[in-house]
C-alpha positions in Angstrom: 103.8 121.4 95.9 105.9 119.6 98.4 103.1 119.7 101.0 100.8 117.9 98.6 103.3 115.2 98.1 103.8 114.8 101.9 100.0 114.6 102.3 99.8 112.0 99.5 102.7 110.0 101.2 100.9 110.2 104.5 97.8 108.7 103.0 99.5 106.0 100.9 102.2 105.2 103.4 99.7 105.2 106.3 97.3 102.9 104.5 100.2 100.6 103.5 101.5 100.7 107.1 98.0 99.6 108.4 98.0 96.7 105.8 101.5 95.7 106.8 100.7 95.8 110.6 97.5 93.7 110.0 99.5 91.2 107.9 102.2 91.0 110.5 99.7 90.3 113.2 97.9 87.6 111.2 101.2 86.1 110.3 102.3 85.9 113.9 98.9 84.4 114.8 99.4 81.9 112.1 96.2 82.8 110.4 95.0 79.8 108.2 94.8 81.9 105.0 98.3 83.3 105.4 99.8 80.0 106.4 98.2 78.3 103.4 99.5 81.0 101.1 103.0 80.7 102.5 103.0 76.9 102.2 101.8 77.2 98.6 104.9 79.1 97.8 107.1 76.7 99.9 107.9 79.2 102.7 109.0 77.2 105.7 106.9 77.7 108.9 110.1 78.7 110.7 110.3 81.8 108.5 106.9 83.2 109.5 108.1 85.1 112.6 110.9 86.7 110.6 108.6 87.7 107.8 106.1 89.1 110.2 109.0 91.1 111.8 109.9 92.5 108.4 106.4 93.6 107.7 106.1 95.2 111.2 109.4 97.0 110.7 108.2 98.3 107.3 105.0 99.6 108.9 106.9 101.4 111.6 109.5 102.8 109.1 106.7 104.1 106.9 105.1 106.0 109.8 108.4 107.3 111.1 109.1 108.4 107.5 106.6 111.2 108.0 109.2 112.9 110.1 112.5 111.3 108.9 112.6 111.4 105.1 115.5 108.9 104.6 113.7 106.4 106.9 110.5 106.6 105.0 112.3 106.2 101.7 114.3 103.2 103.1 111.2 101.6 104.6 109.2 102.0 101.3 112.1 100.6 99.3 112.4 97.6 101.7 108.7 96.9 101.5 108.8 97.2 97.7 111.7 94.6 97.6 109.8 92.4 100.1 106.8 92.2 97.8 108.9 91.8 94.7 110.3 88.8 96.5 106.8 87.5 97.1 105.9 87.8 93.4 109.1 85.9 92.5 108.2 83.2 95.1 104.8 82.8 93.5 106.2 82.6 90.0 108.9 80.1 91.1 106.2 77.6 92.0 104.0 78.5 89.1 101.3 80.1 91.3 99.8 82.9 89.3 97.7 84.5 92.1 100.0 87.5 92.1 97.6 90.4 92.4 98.0 91.0 96.2 101.8 90.9 96.2 102.1 92.8 93.0 99.6 95.4 94.1 101.4 95.9 97.4 104.7 96.2 95.6 103.3 98.9 93.4 101.8 100.8 96.4 105.1 100.6 98.2 106.9 101.9 95.1 104.4 104.8 94.9 105.0 105.5 98.6 108.7 105.6 98.0 108.3 107.9 95.1 106.0 110.3 97.0 108.4 110.4 99.9 111.3 111.2 97.7 109.3 114.0 96.0 108.0 115.5 99.3 
């Protein structure tokens, strides 16, 4: 049973890591869509490099978590909290386009659960 959970974590965590790495890259490149979304929720431009670093660290932690269980759990927990913060940021400015952030929070929570069970 544990091997199936590890495989499931590898798939979910791996796909989440790819999404985070892409998002970090686009954030660092100041992609128009990402910058517009960040401005909509009143995130200062000066925070973009820090947020990109957090996403990149989450991606690396999820991948490393395949071999180091506590790191995978911590990375998934951090990514979950990151996207819960994103949902709160959207709600704070009455922007109800929550699906991407809420979906990623749920995927990160699923990855954390799978890594704990593996």
